[in-house]
FIGULO-337576 format. One line per 10 residues: number of its first residue (from 1); their letters; for each residue x, y, z of N, C-alpha, C. Coordinates in steps of 0.02 Angstrom, whole numbers. Example, Ala and Ser with C-alpha at 12.3 -4.5 7.8 and 13.67 -1.06 7.14 Angstrom:
# residues 2
1 = as = 660 -284 390 615 -225 390 660 -165 390  642 -112 354 684 -53 357 645 2 394
END
This chain:
# residues 430
1 = myqsparclc = 651 -1006 -488 578 -1011 -444 590 -986 -377  538 -993 -331 543 -950 -270 602 -979 -215  627 -936 -192 683 -953 -141 666 -930 -66  712 -942 -27 692 -912 41 692 -831 36  638 -810 77 644 -729 78 710 -679 114  744 -725 131 805 -684 162 867 -712 98  865 -642 67 928 -645 23 964 -589 15  1023 -592 -14 1074 -539 -4 1041 -479 -37  1069 -428 -5 1054 -349 -18 1067 -329 -88  1104 -354 -124 1123 -351 -190 1060 -355 -223
11 = aalpglccas = 1022 -428 -217 974 -453 -244 915 -416 -229  906 -407 -162 837 -379 -145 821 -295 -155  876 -279 -136 866 -207 -121 937 -160 -166  949 -177 -221 991 -134 -261 973 -63 -266  1026 -23 -253 1017 45 -257 994 85 -192  974 47 -155 954 93 -89 1016 108 -53  1078 126 -73 1111 140 -45 1171 195 -77  1195 233 -41 1243 291 -77 1298 270 -109  1316 305 -172 1380 282 -208 1429 281 -170  1434 324 -126 1503 337 -74 1513 266 -29
21 = aappslllrr = 1456 243 -15 1449 202 37 1447 122 25  1442 96 -47 1440 47 -76 1487 24 -127  1511 -30 -126 1556 -49 -180 1537 -49 -253  1562 -32 -296 1541 -32 -370 1500 -76 -392  1501 -148 -366 1450 -185 -387 1369 -182 -382  1372 -137 -316 1306 -123 -305 1283 -45 -325  1310 -12 -366 1289 54 -396 1226 35 -432  1177 97 -434 1125 90 -473 1139 87 -535  1076 50 -560 1104 43 -648 1068 95 -689  1118 147 -693 1098 216 -725 1166 237 -753
31 = gpaaarrapp = 1159 285 -792 1211 316 -837 1268 336 -792  1304 391 -833 1369 410 -807 1359 455 -750  1296 479 -737 1270 519 -666 1260 487 -608  1283 411 -616 1248 365 -563 1286 394 -498  1335 411 -480 1369 443 -430 1336 510 -398  1293 547 -430 1263 606 -426 1212 599 -385  1189 652 -359 1130 648 -302 1072 692 -339  1005 660 -331 943 691 -344 944 747 -316  897 792 -329 872 856 -291 844 826 -215  856 864 -156 820 838 -95 742 831 -109
41 = ppaagrgaga = 715 787 -79 639 785 -65 610 841 -53  552 862 -70 513 913 -42 497 920 30  482 972 51 476 995 129 420 941 149  438 930 203 397 887 248 326 908 248  270 877 250 210 902 249 162 843 229  112 836 252 79 756 259 34 768 186  26 827 155 -9 822 91 27 833 39  98 828 41 135 830 -23 118 774 -70  102 808 -132 82 779 -189 135 770 -245  163 811 -245 221 812 -308 283 769 -279
51 = ggrrapgaap = 309 747 -329 370 705 -303 431 763 -315  494 732 -277 545 785 -275 596 764 -324  573 733 -377 627 709 -443 634 773 -490  685 773 -502 698 833 -542 660 817 -621  653 873 -648 624 867 -722 681 843 -766  644 815 -829 681 773 -878 727 839 -902  792 827 -912 848 870 -936 875 914 -885  845 914 -818 882 956 -777 945 912 -753  996 965 -734 1060 938 -705 1051 908 -651  1068 841 -626 1080 829 -552 1117 860 -523
61 = ragcsmgnss = 1114 870 -448 1156 906 -396 1211 848 -386  1278 874 -399 1332 831 -369 1347 827 -297  1371 768 -277 1388 759 -206 1326 729 -174  1355 692 -111 1303 650 -80 1301 687 -10  1232 710 -4 1222 760 61 1210 717 115  1201 646 104 1175 611 169 1232 577 211  1299 597 192 1350 573 227 1337 496 257  1344 493 312 1354 428 344 1285 395 357  1232 435 350 1162 399 359 1158 349 313  1178 345 243 1159 305 196 1206 248 207
71 = srlysalakt = 1259 238 228 1301 204 254 1267 152 312  1236 187 362 1202 154 419 1133 114 381  1109 151 342 1046 115 303 1051 57 271  1121 57 225 1146 0 197 1171 -55 245  1206 -36 300 1229 -87 336 1158 -127 374  1128 -84 396 1077 -117 441 1023 -156 412  1011 -141 338 972 -177 295 1018 -251 273  1078 -250 274 1117 -298 243 1123 -339 302  1132 -328 364 1136 -361 422 1069 -411 426  1020 -388 422 951 -417 426 940 -461 370
81 = lsssavpqhr = 955 -444 312 927 -474 260 985 -531 236  1036 -540 276 1098 -598 261 1088 -644 321  1050 -631 368 1045 -667 433 1010 -743 419  991 -762 467 971 -842 452 907 -831 414  881 -888 362 818 -885 329 765 -875 367  714 -841 340 646 -830 361 610 -873 329  558 -898 386 504 -945 356 470 -927 287  462 -959 239 440 -941 181 365 -906 182  314 -935 220 242 -919 224 233 -896 289  291 -846 326 278 -816 386 208 -778 381
91 = dclgqpdpaq = 163 -778 436 107 -745 432 83 -724 495  133 -732 547 118 -709 614 133 -641 625  132 -626 703 153 -555 714 229 -556 733  262 -596 734 322 -613 763 361 -542 728  411 -510 755 454 -459 733 525 -473 737  573 -451 692 639 -467 703 654 -442 780  722 -460 800 742 -440 846 751 -372 849  724 -322 915 728 -260 919 816 -230 906  837 -275 933 910 -246 945 943 -242 865  931 -271 821 954 -265 760 916 -209 721
101 = ldpidpkdll = 865 -190 733 841 -134 688 864 -75 712  891 -40 664 913 27 655 861 77 626  838 117 647 784 157 615 812 197 559  768 206 510 777 241 451 733 310 447  790 362 432 755 423 423 708 424 357  645 428 356 597 419 288 631 482 231  647 536 253 682 579 191 747 556 168  786 505 199 848 479 173 822 427 131  769 388 154 748 336 96 712 360 39  674 410 50 648 446 -7 689 474 -52
111 = eecqmvlqkr = 750 500 -24 806 524 -70 834 469 -109  847 417 -83 883 355 -105 844 335 -157  771 332 -148 725 316 -207 728 353 -257  729 436 -246 743 476 -306 804 472 -338  854 436 -312 920 429 -356 896 384 -394  868 330 -387 845 275 -429 811 300 -483  765 334 -461 712 361 -531 722 415 -568  795 440 -565 824 501 -593 803 518 -667  789 462 -704 780 452 -761 702 455 -784  663 436 -740 592 430 -733 562 511 -733
121 = pprfqrdfvd = 493 514 -758 463 569 -760 450 583 -690  447 644 -661 411 653 -578 347 626 -584  341 625 -503 275 592 -490 222 637 -498  150 606 -503 94 640 -528 78 688 -458  42 755 -475 25 795 -429 -47 761 -409  -55 756 -343 -121 733 -326 -128 782 -259  -196 815 -257 -204 846 -200 -271 827 -150  -252 843 -89 -315 810 -33 -375 865 -40  -433 837 -44 -486 873 -42 -523 870 30  -538 928 56 -548 925 125 -627 918 133
131 = lkasaasshr = -650 875 172 -711 845 178 -751 856 232  -719 887 302 -744 897 354 -777 971 369  -826 979 373 -862 1042 376 -869 1069 450  -858 1020 487 -876 1030 568 -805 1059 588  -807 1068 665 -751 1093 697 -687 1048 696  -630 1076 708 -576 1036 704 -578 990 758  -550 919 744 -545 874 786 -489 890 847  -503 853 896 -455 854 959 -406 823 954  -385 769 900 -336 742 905 -315 743 835  -251 712 824 -230 710 759 -257 658 714
141 = pirvmqwnil = -274 670 659 -308 624 607 -268 553 605  -295 517 584 -273 448 575 -263 434 483  -219 436 465 -210 441 396 -216 362 373  -239 330 328 -249 269 317 -245 261 229  -197 218 202 -190 215 132 -214 161 110  -244 128 58 -258 88 37 -231 74 -44  -205 11 -69 -176 8 -116 -162 -56 -155  -190 -76 -204 -163 -141 -236 -101 -114 -270  -46 -145 -255 29 -126 -283 35 -156 -347  -3 -200 -364 24 -254 -427 80 -302 -412
151 = aqalgegkdn = 64 -354 -395 116 -423 -381 164 -409 -439  237 -409 -425 286 -408 -479 277 -464 -530  271 -526 -506 255 -587 -543 200 -581 -589  144 -559 -570 96 -543 -609 109 -486 -661  134 -429 -641 138 -382 -688 185 -393 -745  239 -438 -721 290 -468 -786 265 -514 -817  225 -555 -781 222 -629 -822 144 -655 -839  99 -607 -803 22 -638 -830 -27 -591 -851  -12 -525 -824 -65 -470 -841 -63 -452 -892  -15 -457 -948 -19 -434 -1014 -46 -356 -1018
161 = fvqcpmealk = -6 -316 -990 -23 -246 -991 2 -220 -1074  -27 -232 -1122 3 -221 -1187 34 -162 -1202  10 -106 -1174 34 -43 -1186 84 -7 -1140  113 -50 -1096 151 -37 -1038 222 -75 -1069  282 -37 -1088 346 -75 -1092 367 -94 -1037  394 -163 -1056 429 -211 -1007 470 -165 -965  505 -118 -987 560 -96 -955 533 -54 -889  471 -16 -895 436 4 -841 414 -25 -791  413 -100 -800 404 -144 -736 465 -181 -709  522 -150 -718 571 -180 -691 568 -172 -615
171 = weerkclile = 586 -222 -572 566 -209 -496 627 -162 -463  687 -163 -491 740 -116 -475 703 -44 -456  664 -34 -504 657 43 -518 576 41 -490  521 -6 -514 459 -1 -489 447 0 -412  487 -40 -379 494 -42 -305 500 38 -270  548 75 -308 560 134 -290 502 175 -302  460 165 -351 397 211 -362 353 197 -306  340 135 -287 298 117 -239 301 146 -169  370 135 -161 402 166 -93 404 248 -87  400 272 -160 400 346 -159 326 366 -144
181 = eilaykpdil = 285 332 -164 223 361 -158 190 345 -77  217 284 -58 200 277 16 234 339 56  308 347 53 329 394 86 308 471 71  269 492 27 242 547 -3 192 566 39  138 512 60 85 525 81 91 504 176  143 465 189 163 450 267 84 429 288  58 371 272 17 342 314 24 323 388  -12 326 424 -4 302 493 -23 217 488  -76 207 427 -96 146 433 -91 132 358  -61 84 330 -53 52 266 -80 -13 250
191 = clqevdhyfd = -120 -18 198 -139 -77 183 -137 -101 117  -113 -156 104 -87 -160 25 -109 -230 15  -120 -237 -56 -142 -301 -86 -77 -320 -142  -69 -379 -172 -47 -412 -218 25 -393 -196  49 -397 -140 129 -401 -113 153 -464 -105  192 -461 -160 248 -530 -169 319 -514 -144  330 -445 -132 400 -430 -111 400 -420 -32  352 -457 12 350 -424 79 420 -452 127  450 -489 127 502 -519 155 561 -486 129  575 -474 84 650 -438 50 633 -370 24
201 = tfepllsrlg = 574 -348 50 561 -268 29 529 -225 79  457 -236 90 435 -202 137 429 -208 203  435 -273 227 442 -287 297 508 -266 318  570 -269 299 643 -242 311 639 -166 314  601 -136 263 604 -67 246 559 -28 305  497 -43 303 446 -27 326 444 -27 414  464 -90 436 486 -101 503 526 -52 530  583 -35 498 630 27 491 604 98 518  558 104 480 509 174 466 474 179 530  459 118 573 424 129 635 358 83 630
211 = yqctffpkpw = 351 57 575 290 7 569 285 -51 596  235 -86 624 223 -151 643 192 -178 582  217 -243 556 207 -271 493 167 -334 501  118 -347 447 88 -409 450 55 -435 377  94 -500 355 75 -525 296 37 -584 312  -10 -593 249 -40 -663 250 -52 -683 182  -19 -735 158 -25 -739 84 -76 -801 64  -96 -776 0 -149 -830 -39 -117 -897 -19  -169 -932 -9 -147 -1013 -8 -123 -1035 -74  -151 -1020 -122 -128 -1045 -192 -116 -986 -244
221 = spcldveqnn = -67 -941 -224 -63 -879 -257 -41 -891 -323  -76 -848 -377 -48 -858 -451 11 -840 -469  46 -798 -429 115 -785 -425 155 -847 -437  147 -901 -411 194 -961 -401 192 -998 -466  134 -984 -515 134 -1006 -578 185 -975 -629  213 -919 -600 265 -880 -648 337 -893 -626  371 -908 -679 436 -927 -676 485 -870 -650  539 -895 -606 567 -837 -564 520 -805 -539  468 -833 -496 426 -793 -450 466 -777 -377  440 -731 -344 467 -722 -278 431 -731 -227
231 = gpdgcalffl = 386 -802 -225 343 -825 -181 264 -794 -189  229 -817 -138 146 -803 -164 136 -719 -141  103 -705 -165 56 -633 -161 14 -627 -107  -13 -582 -73 -56 -589 -19 -62 -507 12  -103 -512 65 -122 -446 91 -77 -434 142  -55 -368 151 -8 -340 203 -39 -288 252  -30 -277 293 -50 -231 346 -1 -188 394  12 -127 386 65 -88 421 29 -43 473  56 -34 526 34 20 573 82 50 607  89 124 623 154 149 655 148 129 730
241 = kdrfelinsa = 188 101 762 205 78 833 189 114 873  219 194 851 222 242 905 143 284 909  100 261 862 29 301 870 -18 240 901  -3 176 887 -51 132 900 -24 64 946  -63 33 971 -53 -37 1019 -99 -80 988  -61 -129 973 -99 -192 940 -144 -228 1003  -205 -233 997 -240 -269 1044 -242 -339 1019  -273 -341 963 -286 -414 939 -269 -420 855  -261 -474 835 -259 -484 772 -286 -541 735  -312 -539 677 -339 -608 654 -323 -602 575
251 = nirltamklk = -296 -681 560 -294 -686 485 -346 -727 463  -380 -701 415 -452 -734 407 -441 -767 325  -458 -829 311 -461 -852 253 -542 -862 232  -556 -828 178 -619 -807 168 -660 -877 143  -712 -882 170 -765 -944 133 -807 -922 98  -827 -967 34 -884 -956 2 -921 -1017 -12  -995 -1024 -12 -1030 -1077 -9 -1001 -1139 40  -977 -1104 116 -964 -1157 142 -885 -1193 137  -852 -1160 78 -785 -1179 49 -743 -1137 62  -674 -1153 93 -632 -1111 114 -602 -1087 31
261 = tnqvaiaqtl = -572 -1021 19 -564 -991 -44 -482 -973 -45  -457 -947 -104 -392 -926 -112 -392 -860 -65  -444 -821 -70 -437 -764 -40 -448 -748 30  -401 -684 59 -389 -689 120 -394 -609 137  -392 -613 210 -398 -537 250 -362 -542 303  -347 -479 321 -306 -465 391 -348 -416 434  -374 -426 497 -416 -384 530 -387 -364 599  -351 -318 630 -319 -305 687 -361 -239 716  -367 -253 784 -379 -207 836 -328 -170 852  -340 -103 853 -296 -60 876 -308 -15 937
271 = kcyetgrlfc = -276 13 983 -293 48 1023 -243 118 999  -277 187 1005 -246 251 980 -212 271 1039  -154 278 1049 -125 320 1110 -146 377 1140  -156 419 1075 -183 492 1085 -249 496 1117  -292 450 1092 -372 454 1120 -389 404 1165  -348 345 1170 -369 284 1206 -433 235 1175  -445 272 1109 -514 241 1082 -484 172 1040  -530 117 1033 -511 54 1001 -542 76 929  -507 44 883 -539 36 817 -518 -27 780  -548 -50 745 -536 -110 697 -505 -86 630
281 = iavthlkart = -455 -124 605 -432 -98 536 -419 -164 492  -452 -163 439 -461 -238 397 -430 -212 333  -396 -275 300 -374 -271 226 -393 -331 197  -416 -339 140 -442 -396 90 -429 -386 12  -445 -436 -22 -430 -435 -87 -475 -479 -106  -530 -477 -130 -584 -524 -148 -570 -548 -227  -592 -597 -229 -604 -651 -303 -613 -600 -364  -560 -602 -412 -560 -561 -474 -608 -595 -529  -612 -569 -595 -653 -596 -638 -727 -594 -638  -744 -565 -713 -807 -579 -730 -850 -657 -727
291 = gwerfrsaqg = -895 -659 -697 -923 -722 -689 -932 -741 -609  -895 -711 -567 -879 -732 -516 -919 -692 -460  -975 -660 -481 -1010 -608 -436 -1031 -635 -370  -1074 -696 -376 -1096 -731 -327 -1047 -754 -269  -991 -778 -311 -918 -808 -261 -903 -732 -212  -889 -683 -245 -873 -616 -219 -914 -612 -167  -989 -609 -182 -1040 -589 -133 -1032 -647 -77  -1019 -698 -84 -1016 -756 -27 -962 -737 16  -900 -719 -10 -839 -686 19 -854 -633 63  -885 -581 30 -909 -531 73 -939 -533 118
301 = cdllqnlkni = -992 -590 116 -1040 -610 181 -993 -634 243  -953 -665 228 -903 -715 268 -862 -656 299  -829 -597 263 -787 -556 285 -828 -518 343  -894 -504 334 -932 -454 363 -955 -489 431  -970 -547 433 -966 -590 485 -922 -604 531  -863 -604 506 -800 -607 543 -800 -535 587  -808 -483 549 -794 -418 567 -845 -392 625  -905 -428 614 -956 -410 658 -940 -436 738  -912 -518 717 -882 -529 792 -833 -498 823  -789 -474 769 -716 -436 796 -742 -374 831
311 = tqgakiplii = -784 -341 809 -810 -267 833 -859 -272 878  -879 -335 902 -927 -342 944 -996 -313 918  -1003 -326 855 -1066 -295 838 -1075 -218 816  -1010 -206 805 -1001 -131 786 -995 -88 839  -976 -106 913 -965 -71 972 -894 -48 952  -859 -70 905 -784 -48 899 -781 -30 826  -765 46 817 -765 73 749 -731 40 707  -731 43 639 -711 -13 598 -693 29 531  -634 11 504 -599 37 443 -578 -16 401  -610 -34 323 -601 -84 284 -571 -67 229
321 = cgdfnaepte = -511 -97 214 -465 -73 136 -485 -126 107  -492 -121 50 -467 -167 -5 -493 -161 -77  -458 -211 -113 -483 -218 -184 -533 -269 -193  -592 -251 -210 -654 -290 -195 -652 -314 -262  -638 -310 -314 -636 -327 -385 -715 -321 -408  -759 -275 -377 -825 -275 -381 -835 -204 -399  -885 -182 -443 -905 -129 -471 -957 -101 -421  -977 -43 -407 -1040 -7 -356 -1101 -59 -373  -1120 -96 -437 -1169 -102 -454 -1192 -180 -422  -1128 -216 -402 -1119 -279 -386 -1154 -291 -310
331 = evykefsnss = -1170 -362 -299 -1217 -376 -240 -1160 -369 -169  -1098 -378 -178 -1050 -374 -125 -1057 -302 -108  -1052 -258 -160 -1058 -181 -136 -1111 -170 -89  -1175 -198 -107 -1232 -170 -78 -1234 -194 -3  -1207 -265 2 -1204 -298 57 -1161 -255 102  -1109 -237 86 -1066 -188 135 -1115 -121 150  -1132 -91 101 -1171 -36 104 -1248 -35 155  -1272 -99 154 -1334 -104 207 -1312 -150 267  -1238 -165 278 -1230 -195 328 -1249 -170 410  -1266 -204 448 -1293 -180 512 -1221 -155 541
341 = lnlnsaykll = -1160 -159 516 -1101 -118 537 -1100 -37 531  -1159 -36 489 -1175 48 469 -1103 74 435  -1088 54 379 -1031 65 343 -1041 124 294  -999 168 277 -1015 209 214 -928 197 166  -945 211 105 -884 217 75 -837 281 85  -787 298 91 -772 366 96 -757 399 35  -732 371 -16 -715 404 -76 -779 415 -109  -841 400 -81 -914 436 -118 -925 498 -94  -884 527 -29 -884 597 -29 -860 642 -61  -812 610 -118 -772 661 -159 -837 695 -217
351 = spdgqseppy = -889 655 -213 -946 667 -270 -980 730 -250  -1009 769 -295 -1049 824 -284 -1110 807 -235  -1141 753 -238 -1199 723 -196 -1175 681 -139  -1115 666 -139 -1090 616 -92 -1122 550 -88  -1146 535 -145 -1182 467 -160 -1152 434 -204  -1100 451 -252 -1063 412 -302 -1000 394 -295  -985 341 -317 -917 305 -304 -870 360 -367  -810 353 -363 -764 381 -411 -784 345 -481  -754 373 -541 -782 336 -606 -729 282 -619  -664 286 -582 -615 235 -586 -578 237 -537
361 = ttwkirpsge = -545 181 -511 -481 161 -482 -424 122 -507  -453 93 -553 -401 66 -594 -415 81 -675  -374 79 -719 -378 99 -792 -317 55 -821  -326 4 -855 -272 -38 -901 -290 -53 -968  -244 -67 -1007 -256 -94 -1080 -218 -168 -1078  -291 -222 -1089 -250 -289 -1093 -271 -308 -1179  -257 -365 -1188 -258 -396 -1263 -335 -384 -1273  -386 -391 -1221 -458 -398 -1240 -480 -324 -1234  -444 -273 -1236 -466 -220 -1226 -456 -178 -1166  -474 -118 -1157 -476 -57 -1113 -517 -73 -1049
371 = crhtldyiwy = -495 -75 -996 -524 -97 -939 -526 -33 -888  -566 -6 -867 -586 52 -821 -646 46 -779  -613 36 -702 -671 15 -678 -654 47 -605  -714 44 -566 -699 66 -487 -712 -9 -452  -654 -18 -415 -638 -88 -387 -608 -73 -306  -575 -38 -302 -560 -9 -229 -592 39 -186  -587 24 -125 -626 54 -76 -600 54 -9  -620 117 30 -603 122 104 -679 138 129  -704 81 171 -769 77 207 -747 95 281  -795 129 308 -785 155 379 -841 155 417
381 = sqhalnvnsa = -848 153 480 -895 161 533 -926 238 530  -979 240 501 -1002 314 488 -1030 346 558  -1041 302 593 -1070 335 656 -1014 348 711  -966 321 710 -906 330 749 -852 373 725  -843 367 657 -771 401 623 -803 465 573  -767 512 577 -780 562 518 -719 560 474  -733 563 405 -678 585 349 -664 650 338  -584 665 361 -565 736 362 -552 754 292  -520 714 256 -511 725 189 -480 674 147  -488 671 104 -478 609 48 -422 634 -2
391 = lgllteeqig = -383 601 -32 -335 606 -88 -365 605 -155  -373 651 -196 -400 655 -262 -366 603 -299  -413 591 -354 -380 529 -393 -335 555 -459  -308 522 -501 -272 553 -556 -323 553 -597  -314 608 -649 -352 629 -704 -346 589 -769  -390 576 -810 -359 552 -878 -307 575 -916  -299 635 -904 -234 676 -937 -178 657 -908  -176 640 -838 -127 631 -802 -94 554 -818  -139 516 -823 -153 443 -831 -108 431 -897  -140 460 -944 -109 455 -1019 -144 395 -1068
401 = pnrlpsfnyp = -125 395 -1115 -160 360 -1168 -161 294 -1163  -88 275 -1145 -64 211 -1126 -92 171 -1075  -123 224 -1026 -149 191 -951 -104 165 -908  -124 127 -859 -87 103 -808 -63 25 -817  -4 10 -783 43 49 -756 99 83 -808  140 118 -785 178 150 -847 252 171 -798  292 217 -843 352 243 -819 338 295 -758  278 323 -751 254 365 -717 228 334 -647  196 269 -647 148 254 -586 162 186 -600  172 147 -539 180 75 -523 149 35 -538
411 = sdhlslvcdf = 74 51 -526 28 1 -513 -44 23 -568  -74 -40 -576 -134 -40 -618 -190 5 -573  -182 -1 -518 -238 30 -471 -209 87 -434  -250 135 -417 -231 193 -403 -234 190 -310  -187 214 -280 -202 215 -206 -249 273 -197  -267 245 -134 -319 284 -100 -303 303 -21  -318 366 -10 -283 395 54 -342 433 87  -358 415 148 -421 470 187 -378 467 247  -395 532 277 -386 551 358 -454 551 384  -434 514 444 -500 496 474 -493 531 560
421 = sfnqdpdrll = -537 547 583 -552 565 656 -606 534 694  -607 524 750 -655 487 797 -704 538 807  -774 506 792 -832 564 807 -827 584 898  -834 644 896 -832 665 982 -902 672 1004  -960 663 968 -1027 661 999 -1043 593 1018  -1039 578 1087 -1053 495 1114 -1114 489 1088  -1167 533 1086 -1236 510 1067 -1242 472 1003  -1185 482 958 -1180 456 891 -1158 394 890  -1124 367 928 -1076 308 938 -1110 247 915  -1187 239 937 -1212 179 916 -1283 198 886
END
């Protein structure tokens, strides 16, 4: 059952160290090529869609090109994760002692992940679609990533993906698929749902990549019903500290019919160092299941009211990421579309007319049958923000007949990634 988040590195992060830097007991669970190195990651570039793993059958390159950097990575993580116990339900903004934080080069971490994933197929190719027809922005775009990563306890214990081999769900490898996806797209802001390995994986790693990290667990997480769980799942929000300053943060427990519910949200007001502009970023995960449409609608209304207060009635631009568990036909979707916050759904812009959501953001097979739905969204203040580009979705051919998750992809939900810029026309701000 659930233990303290501060665990030994062997259990929490096996494999994220070089063979030359780790004792034999920490070597990756691979075959005779365990001490070899996967090919280097692709050249740096924000639009990199293909993974750096070798094709099946290709010979891995011998040697350890990272030298002492891997040893530094291992020792830094080991020191933090073996320190005094962390509170089990920490949901505040407190960060570890900066003196103990050694930065991680994302290229090194990506290469370590690719070592673990040598026997898996390469990442899917996904390309960004340019959506901005006007002149280039005067500032660097803000890249936002939205993703329900699939809680490990639910994937192994409750979700019943009947076409997905249990071997594909092993956390030792699946976490590296998740990290590889994040590292490939290099988001400035990362919004995740179903995070049940926050303290032993995402916080210690992403904080060393330069992110400020916040986690808010569900009060009655279904993960806790699974034997050998890793604690409650919840929403997590990460932003790069060298790009943004945190002005305000709110952890919101959503209500419905005046009752507190099991669903949560995080809303943070950030200041962009480059432009001096304020904006609010929020992440949420609404109630799942058919038959709960009115409940989701009430939760959505509560979240919108909270965000109206935080943004001073839309004076502060807003981006909302989440798994809404609602198709575009549901009332909660219409509430966001018609809100006084003047919101638009970014992924509608990928459609020919700019008015239609993607055909799916999740695709899985359960005992009850095949489930193909559009549930995940990135909403934004269309009066104050422009969507420069959006990451294209996986095709049906890429997903394959067994659907998601799989050996190729770690979650049953697709990641959504958008590049935003502030609108330069002050007359359009309100």
